[in-house]
Every structure is written in C-alpha cells, then in structure tokens.
GUDRENKE-642502 format. One record per atom (N, C-alpha, C, O): x, y negated, z negated; residue in one letter. Coordinates in pm, whole numbers, padded with zeros to 5 digits, always signed. Each point is the difference from the previous one (the first is absolute). Example, Ala and Ser with C-alpha at 12.3 -4.5 7.8 and 13.67 -1.06 7.14 Angstrom:
+01319+00569-00780a
-00089-00119+00000a
+00090-00120+00000a
+00104+00002-00066a
-00139-00107+00138s
+00082-00119-00006s
-00077-00109-00073s
+00051-00111-00017s
This chain:
+00690-02270+01246m
-00070+00082-00093m
-00159+00001-00001m
-00065-00096+00041m
+00011+00204-00088s
-00154+00005+00024s
-00052-00103-00094s
+00072-00057-00083s
-00207+00032+00098k
-00075-00089-00076k
-00002+00052-00131k
+00025-00080-00090k
-00052+00210+00057n
-00008+00056-00139n
+00125-00016-00075n
-00005-00015-00122n
+00128+00018+00190t
+00126-00003-00059t
+00014-00135-00031t
+00044-00025-00112t
-00074-00076+00193l
+00019-00147-00023l
-00092-00039-00129l
+00039-00084-00081l
-00146+00142+00070n
-00104-00025-00103n
+00078+00049-00141n
+00007-00073-00100n
+00044+00189+00106s
+00054+00050-00121s
+00126-00071-00032s
+00033-00011-00118s
+00046-00042+00218y
+00111-00081-00044y
-00047-00126-00056y
+00058-00051-00096y
-00162-00003+00152r
-00048-00137-00054r
-00045+00023-00142r
+00029-00088-00080r
-00096+00195+00036i
-00049+00024-00126i
+00112+00016-00096i
-00008-00048-00112i
+00116+00118+00155d
+00123+00012-00082d
+00068-00131-00030d
+00047-00021-00112d
-00039-00068+00211l
+00071-00126-00043l
-00084-00097-00064l
+00052-00095-00057l
-00194+00112+00062k
-00086-00087-00092k
+00010+00047-00140k
+00002-00082-00092k
+00004+00202+00072l
+00012+00054-00135l
+00131-00033-00063l
+00001-00028-00120l
+00110+00027+00187l
+00130-00059-00036l
-00017-00143-00031l
+00036-00049-00107l
-00090-00018+00200a
-00014-00150-00021a
-00088-00033-00143a
+00033-00091-00077a
-00142+00173+00055i
-00066-00036-00102i
+00071+00027-00133i
-00021-00074-00096i
+00107+00181+00088e
+00080+00040-00111e
+00117-00099-00019e
+00037-00022-00115e
+00019-00034+00212l
+00102-00109-00016l
-00056-00129-00045l
+00073-00082-00056l
-00198+00058+00077a
-00060-00125-00013a
-00021-00006-00155a
-00009-00112-00050a
+00002+00223-00030k
-00006-00007-00138k
+00126-00052-00075k
+00001-00044-00115k
+00109+00056+00203s
+00128-00065-00056s
+00026-00129+00085s
+00116-00036+00023s
-00217-00029+00021n
+00017-00125+00084n
+00111+00019+00116n
+00083-00086+00028n
-00093+00193+00024l
+00097+00029+00121l
-00068+00018+00124l
-00098+00075-00002l
+00136-00139+00126i
-00044+00047+00125i
+00070+00119+00056i
+00109+00036-00044i
-00176+00030+00149i
+00055+00126+00047i
+00138+00007+00068i
+00066+00104+00009i
-00029-00230+00038t
+00131-00005+00053t
+00100-00026-00115t
+00119-00002+00030t
-00152-00015-00142q
+00080-00009-00116q
+00035+00141-00071q
+00076+00011-00096q
-00132+00079+00149t
+00024+00132-00054t
+00135+00042-00010t
+00083-00009+00090t
-00063+00062-00215r
+00142+00062-00029r
-00020+00145-00009r
-00110+00054-00018r
+00227+00007+00032k
-00005+00166+00006k
-00061+00033-00142k
-00082+00091-00005k
+00112-00150-00097s
-00052+00043-00129s
-00149+00005-00004s
-00062+00091-00055s
-00003-00210+00125d
-00139-00016+00003d
-00067+00130+00089d
-00091+00076-00034d
+00157-00078+00139l
-00061+00111+00079l
+00006+00150-00056l
-00090+00081+00024l
+00201-00051-00099l
+00011+00141-00065l
-00101+00002-00115l
-00061+00104-00028l
+00044-00220-00040g
-00086-00011-00109g
-00159+00027+00049g
-00074+00076-00063g
+00037-00144+00177f
-00123+00019+00047f
-00035+00149+00052f
-00101+00065-00028f
+00209-00027+00109i
-00020+00142+00034i
-00003+00109-00095i
-00062+00105+00016i
+00143-00141-00132s
-00017+00103-00119s
-00131-00019-00054s
-00061+00103-00029s
+00005-00214+00009k
-00138-00027-00052k
-00094+00081+00087k
-00079+00077-00054k
+00083-00091+00175r
-00104+00074+00079r
+00020+00144+00001r
-00101+00070+00005r
+00218-00013-00010v
+00027+00120-00020v
-00054+00068-00129v
-00052+00111+00006v
+00065-00177-00120q
-00069+00029-00119q
-00146-00014+00012q
-00065+00073-00074q
+00006-00144+00145s
-00150-00010+00015s
-00051+00121+00078s
-00121+00021+00013s
+00219+00061+00040g
-00055+00124+00067g
+00010+00007+00147g
-00030+00103+00061g
+00074-00214+00002i
+00009+00014+00155i
+00091+00111+00050i
+00093+00039-00071i
-00113+00008+00180k
+00080+00117+00056k
+00122-00035+00075k
+00005-00109+00057k
+00095+00195-00051a
+00135-00028+00058a
-00019-00054+00138a
+00071-00094+00038a
-00161+00144+00039r
-00026-00038+00132r
-00062-00154+00019r
+00015-00069+00101r
-00080+00037-00211t
-00045-00140+00014t
+00112-00085-00054t
+00007-00113+00049t
+00076+00144-00135t
+00128-00068-00035t
+00086-00024+00103t
+00054-00109+00016t
-00036+00218+00066a
+00089-00019+00114a
-00046-00098+00102a
+00077-00080+00053a
-00225+00090-00022r
-00059-00112+00084r
+00022-00127-00063r
+00023-00095+00075r
-00024+00076-00204q
+00005-00143-00054q
+00149-00052+00012q
+00024-00118+00021q
+00070+00211-00035i
+00145-00035+00015i
+00021-00040+00152i
+00072-00097+00027i
-00127+00161+00059s
+00008-00021+00145s
-00069-00133+00035s
+00051-00075+00083s
-00164+00045-00144s
-00049-00141+00031s
+00080-00118-00070s
+00006-00112+00050s
+00051+00144-00161y
+00091-00102-00062y
+00126-00023+00075y
+00042-00115+00011y
+00026+00224+00048r
+00108+00007+00079r
-00019-00102+00132r
+00074-00095+00026r
-00182+00136+00045a
-00050-00069+00121a
-00016-00151-00029a
+00035-00088+00079a
-00084+00069-00184f
-00037-00149-00045f
+00130-00074-00021f
+00020-00105+00062f
+00065+00153-00140f
+00111-00068-00052f
+00122+00004+00108f
+00087-00087-00004f
-00085+00188+00101q
+00073-00009+00114q
-00024-00117+00096q
+00089-00064+00055q
-00210+00047-00043y
-00049-00109+00090y
+00035-00128-00072y
+00050-00087+00070y
-00068+00060-00195h
+00038-00128-00058h
+00149-00014-00003h
+00049-00113-00001h
+00025+00217-00001l
+00157-00005+00010l
+00023-00041+00135l
+00090-00082+00018l
-00155+00124+00080r
+00043-00031+00144r
-00028-00158+00021r
+00077-00070+00066r
-00192+00021-00126i
-00044-00132+00041i
+00083-00106-00111i
-00021-00121+00010i
+00110+00170-00109n
+00083-00064-00094n
-00091-00079-00112n
+00032-00110-00044n
-00147+00181+00006s
-00083-00058-00088s
+00036+00064-00147s
-00038-00053-00104s
+00110+00164+00107i
+00077+00072-00108i
+00129+00030+00029i
+00034+00022+00116i
+00056-00017-00224k
+00138+00032+00008k
+00030+00144-00008k
+00093+00049+00064k
-00178+00026-00149i
+00036+00138-00044i
-00138+00069+00020i
-00104-00059-00029i
+00106+00181+00077d
-00110+00097+00024d
-00001+00077-00148d
+00089+00079-00030d
-00198-00109-00055p
+00004+00074-00117p
-00050+00143+00006p
-00006+00070-00101p
-00026-00032+00208s
-00048+00147+00029s
+00115+00084+00054s
-00007+00122-00004s
+00105-00179+00051l
+00107+00059+00066l
+00050+00136-00045l
+00013+00093+00079l
+00020-00082-00226d
+00064+00122-00051d
-00101+00075-00078d
+00039+00083-00083d
-00160-00104+00101i
-00111+00082-00083i
-00018+00116+00094i
-00023-00011+00120i
+00036+00134-00196e
-00016+00122+00064e
-00153+00045+00008e
-00088-00020-00083e
+00080+00087+00207m
-00141+00044+00026m
-00024+00134-00098m
+00092+00079-00018m
-00216-00062-00040p
-00020+00121-00067p
-00005+00134+00091p
-00031-00004+00119p
+00058+00103-00174r
-00009+00123+00078r
-00149+00046+00014r
-00077+00008-00096r
+00049+00017+00208i
-00137+00039+00033i
-00007+00147+00046i
+00042+00036+00110i
-00102+00054-00208g
-00018+00142+00050g
-00093+00012+00105g
-00096-00075+00018g
+00129+00169+00051r
-00085+00035+00129r
-00126+00077-00032r
+00003+00123+00006r
-00109-00182-00039s
-00118+00064-00034s
-00079+00059+00126s
-00016-00066+00103s
-00032+00196-00119l
-00084+00051+00110l
-00135-00042-00022l
-00058+00013-00108l
+00001-00071+00229p
-00142-00037-00017p
-00087+00120-00005p
+00017+00099+00070p
-00118-00115-00164k
-00100+00111-00006k
-00114-00001+00110k
-00079-00091+00024k
+00089+00205+00031s
-00095+00016+00117s
-00123+00067-00024s
+00002+00078-00095s
-00112-00089+00159l
-00128+00052-00012l
+00016+00139+00095l
+00069+00005+00102l
-00140+00096-00154t
+00002+00126+00082t
-00109-00025+00117t
-00080-00093-00007t
+00084+00174+00102e
-00085-00008+00120e
-00155+00004-00048e
-00092-00066+00048e
+00084+00158-00150e
-00133+00026-00045e
-00061-00145-00088e
-00116-00041+00006e
+00210-00010-00075e
-00049-00135-00060e
-00015-00108+00092e
-00080-00091-00020e
+00159+00098+00127i
-00025-00095+00114i
-00152-00002+00045i
-00073-00098+00012i
+00046+00228+00009t
-00129+00029+00064t
-00112-00042-00080t
-00097-00057+00049t
+00108+00085-00180d
-00084-00042-00112d
-00024-00156-00003d
-00110-00053-00012d
+00228-00010+00023l
+00002-00141+00001l
-00074-00062+00123l
-00088-00085-00013l
+00127+00131+00128l
-00054-00033+00128l
-00156+00013+00004l
-00068-00085+00056l
+00015+00194-00116d
-00136+00025-00013d
-00090-00071-00098d
-00123+00006-00001d
+00206-00079-00085a
-00074-00068-00115a
-00084-00126+00035a
-00097-00028-00071a
+00132-00053+00183p
-00075-00121+00015p
-00152+00055+00080p
-00012+00096+00076p
-00084-00183-00118n
-00122+00030+00069n
-00020-00089+00126n
-00013-00122-00005n
+00012+00192+00114t
+00003-00059+00131t
-00150-00060+00048t
-00020-00066+00102t
-00066+00101-00188n
-00142-00055+00025n
-00004-00155-00044n
-00084-00081+00040n
+00184+00055-00124d
+00000-00148-00061d
+00116-00067+00093d
+00101+00062+00034d
-00127-00185-00002v
+00089-00062+00110v
+00141-00023-00064v
+00101+00009+00070v
-00092-00044-00223i
+00133-00003-00059i
+00058+00128-00010i
+00122+00013+00016i
-00200+00089-00042g
+00064+00137-00014g
+00055+00049+00143g
+00096+00076+00013g
-00165-00127+00085h
+00033+00034+00140h
+00145-00066+00017h
+00094+00067+00043h
-00082-00199-00077r
+00120-00069+00020r
+00112+00066-00074r
+00110+00010+00053r
-00134+00037-00176d
+00108+00045-00096d
+00034+00133+00056d
+00117+00037-00005d
-00208+00042+00060k
+00033+00133+00058k
+00089-00003+00122k
+00087+00083+00027k
-00123-00199+00051a
+00088-00019+00122a
+00147-00059-00027a
+00093+00020+00079a
-00081-00091-00190m
+00132-00040-00045m
+00073+00114-00068m
+00122+00008+00018m
-00178+00072-00089l
+00070+00128-00057l
+00042+00089+00104l
+00116+00041+00006l
-00200-00010+00069e
+00027+00075+00129e
+00125-00044+00072e
+00099+00070+00022e
-00116-00193+00011l
+00109-00065+00088l
+00140-00002-00073l
+00103+00034+00058l
-00106-00072-00173m
+00123-00012-00073m
+00078+00157-00011m
+00121+00016+00019m
-00206+00077-00048y
+00060+00129-00020y
+00055+00051+00147y
+00108+00056+00020y
-00204-00088+00076a
+00037+00042+00143a
+00130-00062+00055a
+00077+00060+00075a
-00059-00191-00121s
+00107-00068+00067s
+00122-00039-00086s
+00102-00049+00048s
-00122+00077-00193g
+00102-00043-00086g
+00044-00153-00011g
+00115-00039-00014g
-00223-00036+00023l
+00031-00144+00007l
+00020-00043-00147l
-00041+00064-00097l
+00110-00182+00096r
+00017-00067-00129r
-00133-00059-00027r
-00080-00014+00092r
+00048-00023-00224v
-00126-00054-00041v
-00017-00145+00065v
-00108-00039+00042v
+00226-00036-00038s
-00006-00136+00064s
-00035+00009+00155s
-00072-00082+00058s
+00131+00190+00003e
-00027+00020+00136e
-00147+00041+00023e
-00058-00047+00098e
-00001+00121-00172l
-00129+00045+00012l
-00099-00109-00027l
-00095-00006+00079l
+00099-00072-00167i
-00086-00114-00045i
+00008-00104+00112i
-00105-00058+00030i
+00202+00032+00027s
+00026-00107+00087s
-00028+00037+00149s
+00002-00089+00085s
-00025+00210-00055l
-00034+00059+00144l
-00116-00095+00059l
-00090-00045-00071l
+00101+00024+00195k
-00099-00070+00066k
-00030+00076+00125k
+00092+00060+00057k
-00223-00059-00006i
-00058+00072+00094i
+00084+00013+00135i
+00001+00111+00054i
+00063-00206-00002p
+00085-00006+00113p
+00125+00104-00006p
+00056+00045+00100p
-00022-00012-00237q
+00113+00086-00022q
-00043+00150+00024q
+00084+00091+00002q
-00211-00071+00015v
-00040+00151+00013v
-00025+00040+00152v
-00082-00059+00071v
+00146+00147-00036n
-00020+00043+00136n
-00057+00153-00006n
+00074+00096-00017n
-00210-00088+00035f
-00066+00135-00002f
+00037+00085+00125f
+00022+00120-00014f
-00016-00177+00131s
+00029+00068+00121s
+00137+00074-00019s
+00015+00112+00049s
+00084-00173-00119q
+00131+00055-00008q
+00014+00079-00135q
+00089+00083-00016q
-00178-00114-00077g
-00010+00066-00130g
+00123-00046-00098g
+00059+00075-00077g
-00034-00213+00096v
+00110-00057-00081v
-00039-00137-00066v
-00098-00063+00040v
+00179+00018-00142l
-00010-00117-00052l
+00125-00088+00017l
+00107+00055-00028l
-00104-00175+00066r
+00108-00088+00003r
+00028-00073-00126r
-00068-00094-00040r
+00173+00143-00022v
+00011-00042-00143v
+00122-00096-00029v
+00111+00036+00039v
-00125-00148-00100t
+00122-00094-00026t
+00032+00026-00156t
-00071-00039-00093t
+00183+00107+00082g
+00046+00025-00144g
+00090-00089-00071g
-00012-00121+00018g
+00114+00173-00107k
+00090-00088-00051k
+00093-00058+00102k
+00032+00061+00102k
+00015-00189-00136g
+00089-00065+00089g
-00075-00030+00138g
+00073-00032+00094g
-00189+00037-00076n
-00076-00039+00119n
+00032+00113+00103n
-00009-00023+00120n
+00046+00142-00168k
+00033+00101+00126k
-00127+00075+00022k
-00073+00047-00087k
+00056-00041+00218e
-00119+00049+00062e
+00018+00158+00030e
+00104+00043+00051e
-00213+00038-00087r
+00000+00130+00042r
-00135+00056+00031r
-00105-00046-00045r
+00117+00159+00132l
-00120+00058+00041l
-00020+00122-00083l
+00090+00082-00012l
-00220-00066-00051v
-00026+00124-00094v
-00128+00075+00059v
-00103-00060+00029v
+00119+00187-00016p
-00107+00066+00048p
-00121+00007-00112p
+00024+00017-00119p
-00148-00032+00168i
-00106-00003-00111i
-00050+00151-00026i
-00042+00025-00112i
+00045+00062+00195g
-00056+00136-00022g
-00153+00012+00028g
-00070-00099-00023g
+00016+00208+00069e
-00136+00000+00050e
-00102-00021-00111e
-00098-00072+00023e
+00112+00123-00130q
-00083-00002-00113q
-00029-00134-00054q
-00114-00038-00027q
+00233-00040+00011a
-00004-00130-00040a
-00056-00096+00111a
-00074-00094-00030a
+00108+00118+00146s
-00043-00073+00124s
-00144+00007+00002s
-00060-00106+00018s
-00007+00215-00034e
-00144+00028+00003e
-00071-00083-00117e
-00107-00058+00018e
+00171+00059-00132c
-00052-00060-00115c
+00002-00150+00017c
-00094-00069-00039c
+00202+00018+00098l
+00030-00148+00020l
-00107-00049+00087l
-00066-00099-00033l
+00042+00174+00162k
-00095-00047+00102k
-00137+00005-00063k
-00076-00091+00035k
+00028+00178-00123s
-00128+00006-00065s
-00007-00109-00088s
-00110-00055-00009s
+00206+00010-00059f
-00007-00122-00096f
-00027-00130+00089f
-00091-00078-00024f
+00169+00067+00116i
+00005-00120+00097i
-00147-00014+00054i
-00062-00105-00014i
+00009+00214+00074e
-00126+00006+00073e
-00116-00015-00100e
-00099-00059+00041e
+00099+00102-00159n
-00112+00012-00072n
-00011-00089-00141n
-00105-00040-00051n
+00232+00020+00005s
+00002-00081-00146s
+00076-00125-00010s
-00024-00081-00090s
+00130+00060+00193r
+00082-00118-00034r
-00090-00130+00026r
+00011-00093-00080r
-00097+00082+00183d
-00079-00125+00006d
-00104-00014-00110d
-00050-00108-00028d
+00021+00218-00031k
-00109-00014-00112k
+00082-00055-00122k
-00056-00076-00079k
+00164+00106+00065i
+00079-00064-00119i
+00033-00142+00025i
+00000-00082-00093i
+00030+00047+00221l
+00024-00140+00032l
-00124-00093+00002l
+00005-00118-00035l
-00121+00182+00079n
-00134-00068-00008n
+00023-00131+00075n
-00008-00108-00058n
+00035+00117+00189h
+00007-00126+00088h
+00136-00071-00017h
+00030-00090+00079h
+00053+00125-00179k
+00126-00076-00005k
+00093+00051+00103k
-00019+00113+00044k
+00130-00193+00004k
+00079+00044+00099k
+00150+00015-00052k
+00052-00098-00054k
+00018+00214+00069t
+00124+00012-00033t
+00080+00124+00086t
-00064+00096+00044t
+00184-00106-00027d
+00077+00104+00089d
+00041+00119-00093d
+00030+00111+00046d
-00031-00141-00180y
+00038+00095-00093y
-00076+00133+00021y
-00121-00003+00020y
+00184+00113-00023l
-00059+00139+00026l
-00093+00030-00131l
-00112+00049+00007l
+00172-00083-00117f
-00086+00058-00122f
-00020-00125-00091f
+00075-00027-00095f
-00185-00049+00132p
-00035-00130-00065p
-00074+00017-00137p
-00061+00105-00022p
+00063-00194-00060t
-00090-00001-00113t
-00129-00064+00046t
-00020-00031+00118t
-00077+00009-00228k
-00132-00053+00045k
+00026-00155+00030k
-00082-00068+00061k
+00189+00024-00102r
+00033-00152+00010r
+00059-00028+00138r
+00016-00114+00043r
+00016+00229+00024g
+00060-00011+00130g
+00142-00014+00000g
+00059-00025+00105g
+00020+00042-00247a
+00133-00018-00013a
+00072+00150+00004a
-00068+00103+00004a
+00200-00104-00005t
+00063+00121-00018t
+00001+00053-00141t
-00004-00079-00095t
+00008+00213+00076m
+00014+00058-00141m
+00124-00035-00058m
+00098-00015+00073m
-00089-00001-00203t
+00126-00018-00055t
+00073+00140-00044t
-00069+00102-00013t
+00203-00099-00009r
+00056+00120-00034r
-00054+00047-00137r
+00006+00121-00020r
-00059-00204-00084q
-00037+00048-00119q
-00147+00059+00029q
-00035+00103-00057q
-00035-00158+00129s
-00130+00059+00042s
-00002+00120+00043s
-00086+00077-00045s
+00174-00034+00136f
+00004+00127+00056f
+00068+00097-00080f
-00004+00119+00032f
+00076-00165-00147w
+00040+00099-00097w
-00113+00020-00100w
+00004+00107-00061w
-00100-00186+00033y
-00117+00039-00052y
-00093+00097+00075y
-00063+00089-00057y
+00058-00111+00185v
-00072+00090+00093v
+00042+00147-00016v
-00081+00092-00009v
+00226-00074+00007i
+00058+00128-00014i
-00019+00057-00144i
-00029+00118-00015i
+00046-00197-00084k
-00023+00032-00131k
-00141+00049-00021k
-00018+00107-00058k
-00082-00177+00101r
-00151+00043-00011r
-00029+00137+00069r
-00061+00089-00060r
+00103-00076+00181y
-00010+00120+00073y
+00067+00118-00059y
-00054+00110-00008y
+00172-00138-00033s
+00087+00119-00060s
-00074+00048-00129s
-00007+00121-00023s
-00048-00209-00058k
-00079+00051-00114k
-00118+00064+00057k
-00026+00108-00053k
-00050-00144+00144k
-00110+00060+00053k
+00024+00144+00055k
-00078+00093-00019k
+00184-00086+00083a
+00056+00136+00044a
+00064+00097-00115a
+00039+00115+00023a
-00034-00174-00138g
+00049+00078-00117g
+00155+00022+00006g
+00050+00103-00046g
+00015-00190+00097i
+00140+00012+00012i
+00075-00058-00119i
-00009-00119-00028i
+00074+00196-00034s
+00063-00046-00142s
+00119-00080+00007s
+00031-00074-00093s
+00045+00089+00213k
+00120-00074+00026k
-00022-00154+00015k
-00106-00039+00050k
+00201-00051-00091v
-00018-00138+00021v
+00053-00030+00136v
+00118+00018+00031v
-00209-00065+00050i
+00021-00025+00142i
-00006-00150+00040i
-00098-00070-00027i
+00216+00020+00096s
+00003-00124+00047s
-00026+00003+00150s
-00008+00112+00050s
-00007-00222+00032p
-00012+00005+00145p
+00117+00058+00062p
-00011+00058+00108p
+00126-00069-00169h
+00140+00045+00047h
-00015+00155+00000h
+00060+00068+00083h
-00152-00004-00190g
-00008+00144+00007g
-00040+00059+00120g
+00053+00108+00027g
-00145-00160+00061l
-00053+00041+00116l
+00113+00008+00098l
+00005+00095+00078l
+00090-00190-00077r
+00125-00005+00082r
+00090+00093-00034r
+00069+00057+00086r
-00059-00032-00212h
+00089+00118-00042h
-00068+00132+00044h
+00073+00086+00051h
-00194-00064-00063a
-00063+00116+00039a
+00007+00026+00152a
+00003+00116+00041a
+00001-00215+00035f
+00002+00002+00146f
+00141+00044+00045f
+00013+00076+00096f
+00093-00123-00164a
+00122+00043+00037a
+00044+00133-00044a
+00065+00073+00074a
-00103-00034-00205t
+00016+00117-00062t
-00068+00120+00090t
+00063+00098+00039t
-00189-00119-00016h
-00074+00111+00079h
+00044+00017+00148h
-00015+00107+00057h
+00067-00210+00000l
+00069+00015+00119l
+00120+00093-00005l
+00017+00093+00078l
+00066-00130-00180l
+00121+00084-00004l
-00024+00134-00045l
+00072+00091+00040l
-00173-00071-00124n
-00043+00145-00021n
-00049+00080+00087n
-00008+00123-00008n
-00032-00207+00112h
-00043+00080+00144h
+00096+00003+00104h
-00033+00031+00115h
+00157-00062-00150g
+00104+00021+00103g
+00034-00124+00075g
+00067+00013+00102g
-00107-00142-00143a
+00026-00104+00089a
+00142-00041-00031a
+00052+00018-00111a
+00012-00076+00219d
+00137-00052+00004d
+00019-00122-00078d
-00086-00089+00009d
+00191+00073-00086l
+00023-00104-00104l
-00002-00128+00072l
-00058-00099-00046l
+00126+00099+00169r
+00017-00133+00056r
-00121-00049+00062r
-00013-00121+00020r
-00094+00220+00019v
-00128-00033+00056v
-00075-00065-00131v
-00059-00107+00016v
+00059+00164-00133v
-00060-00058-00117v
+00060-00155-00021v
-00074-00095-00022v
+00203+00086+00032q
+00057-00125-00015q
-00058-00102+00099q
-00031-00112-00040q
+00017+00146+00163l
-00066-00091+00102l
-00137-00041-00042l
-00036-00118+00007l
-00043+00215-00052l
-00143-00025-00034l
-00017-00078-00118l
-00090-00084-00005l
+00172+00105-00099l
-00009-00086-00117l
+00055-00141+00018l
-00027-00090-00079l
+00106+00072+00187g
+00080-00132+00011g
+00112-00027-00092g
+00024-00112-00045g
+00051+00230+00015h
+00120-00022-00064h
+00105-00031+00089h
+00016+00063+00105h
+00068-00170-00146s
+00121-00040+00078s
+00121+00096-00035s
+00094+00017+00077s
-00104+00035-00185d
+00120+00078-00052d
-00062+00155-00027d
-00101+00018-00068d
+00170+00080+00127l
-00049+00139-00019l
+00018+00051-00130l
-00057+00103-00034l
+00146-00176-00054s
+00014+00054-00141s
-00118-00041-00077s
-00017+00049-00111s
-00065-00132+00156t
-00120-00043-00080t
-00112+00096+00022t
-00090+00016-00082t
+00099+00051+00200t
-00090+00103+00039t
+00045+00138-00059t
-00084+00090-00002t
+00207-00068-00044q
+00045+00131-00047q
-00055+00033-00137q
-00009+00115-00043q
-00025-00220-00021i
-00072+00035-00134i
-00115+00090+00009i
-00026+00067-00100i
-00046-00055+00204y
-00116+00084+00026y
+00049+00150+00018y
-00073+00095-00028y
+00198-00083+00075t
+00043+00136+00030t
+00028+00071-00131t
+00004+00123-00001t
+00015-00194-00112h
+00000+00066-00141h
-00121+00050-00032h
-00003+00106-00062h
-00100-00163+00094i
-00143+00039-00025i
-00029+00126+00056i
-00038+00098-00063i
+00058-00107+00194a
-00013+00120+00084a
+00067+00130-00031a
-00051+00111+00017a
+00182-00135-00070k
+00079+00116-00043k
-00070+00046-00142k
-00005+00120-00028k
-00040-00204-00046e
-00064+00043-00129e
-00125+00095+00039e
-00030+00103-00060e
-00032-00154+00163r
-00128+00069+00039r
+00044+00146+00064r
-00069+00099-00020r
+00166-00096+00083l
+00064+00129+00060l
+00046+00099-00113l
-00025+00121+00005l
+00098-00187-00113k
+00030+00079-00105k
-00119+00055-00091k
+00001+00110-00056k
-00101-00201+00052d
-00136+00061-00066d
-00068+00109+00059d
-00052+00090-00066d
+00053-00098+00205l
-00066+00101+00083l
+00074+00119-00007l
-00061+00105-00025l
+00204-00104+00045h
+00096+00116-00030h
-00017+00069-00120h
+00003+00123-00003h
-00024-00201-00108g
-00021+00052-00134g
-00121+00068-00009g
+00003+00105-00064g
-00129-00145+00123q
-00105+00053+00009q
-00015+00122+00062q
-00061+00092-00054q
+00115-00083+00171h
-00023+00104+00102h
+00096+00097+00029h
-00035+00106+00053h
+00174-00133-00086h
+00101+00095+00031h
+00003+00100-00110h
-00014-00034-00118h
+00034+00169+00159p
-00003+00108-00122p
+00114-00031-00098p
-00016+00038-00116p
+00123-00100+00148r
+00107-00025-00088r
+00015-00146-00023r
+00111-00045-00028r
-00225-00038+00037g
+00010-00149-00013g
+00000-00034-00134g
+00007-00119-00033g
C-alpha cells in the first residue's frame, strides 16, 4: 500500500481506539455493535460514503490480521456492508482556464518561478500531487524529454514532459532554484526555502492562490490539473489506453471515468454548433 493509504488507515484505527477507550475497551476487544455505532456516529457527523468505505477497509485489514495471529476469535467487521459510492465526474478546467492559471504566477519572483514550473509540469504530465512534490533532479531527462516517476505501489513509469513545460523547468533550475535554496543542498526538484520538499497541503494553497488571482470561480484542487490533463488529451483525440499509461492507472476502468467528461464536452459542442442540435 502507498504511504498515504497507510497514513489514512492509521488515522482510522486511532479514531476507533479513542472512541473505544471511552468505554474502557482496547481495539482488539471491538464488537460488531461497537463498530457499527462508531461508523454510524461518523456518518452522522457528515463524512462521505467514500471515506466510510475506506474506514471499513482499514478495519477489515486490521481485524483479519489479528484473526490470523489468533489474538482475536471473531472479526467484528466481517458482515458489515460497504456503502454504495456513486461515480462522480471530476470537474475539469477548460483550456482557457488552464491558460489563465498557468499565467498567474510572477516569474520575476523566485517563488513565483518555482510555482509556475510546478503548475506547468503537473498539467503537462498529469502527475499526482505526491509524485510532483517528491520529484528529484535525477528523475528529469531533458535530452529525452521525459520524467521517471515512481507512482502507487512503487510502479515506475516514463512520462513525457512537453516542450513548454520543459523550457519552463529548465529556466527555473538555471535561474531560481539555487536562489531559493540559498546555499542549501537537496536533490528535490521543487524545494522550499528550508531546503525541504513541499507538502501536499502547501501545494493546495499554491493552486488556490493562483486560481483566485486568475479569476477562476471553480474550486480547484491539485488533482484538478490531473483531471484537466486527461480530459484535454481525450478531447483532442488521444487513445484511452495511452492516457491510462500516462496517468499510471493499473486498471483501465479507473481511466474510463474521463471518457464521460469528453462525451459531455462533445454533446455541448454538438448542441452549440449543429443546426439541429
């Protein structure tokens, strides 16, 4: 499992343990009624079905492990049904909105130059935010125009950078990166002033700040650039399996959600421009 998945599972189990401690129980003493009560309480607090499903998965993995090592006799999560998760379509930015967003950073400022390079690279390559912030200089091959990326499950893939993103990235490395580091040493491609890697939350604030500056009313997350990357490729005729490889999806069905967005775009265009649309 990925580091982020493990962190989420750890939090789920800690929250359950805290709730059980109120009744002087430890987590291996959990009964099915305790688990259902805790899940119900969390649902009433407003958590989404997808989060509930992840919580149940974390409990199942935990109790199945303890069942295998004989520290419990019954798995309390065994017959708990997963919630139904509707397949929501990710909201994608238009190409015009992407242009406005990418033009928002001030490249005369070293931090603005870094932010511009990050936004350009994320849109050009469709990276996950965790892949982007953890990139190191040896992973970039300018001569071949590709990134060597390690994604979920430690699977490695080669991703094209694109000419515009490549030029922006070169300019950042040559002109601004060392100024940000101020004599500090790190292999991270996009360092902070402390010489560390940027956090996921910090990059979310970067996007939020520039989307506001660009006058974009939609709520944008870092994943929104990945959605835009996939959607715009499909709108311009890219093959679904090529997009799957670029995104690093192990299952084609994960990528197919983007075809729904492309179809909606085609319907809109047909309605606008066909005489009987």
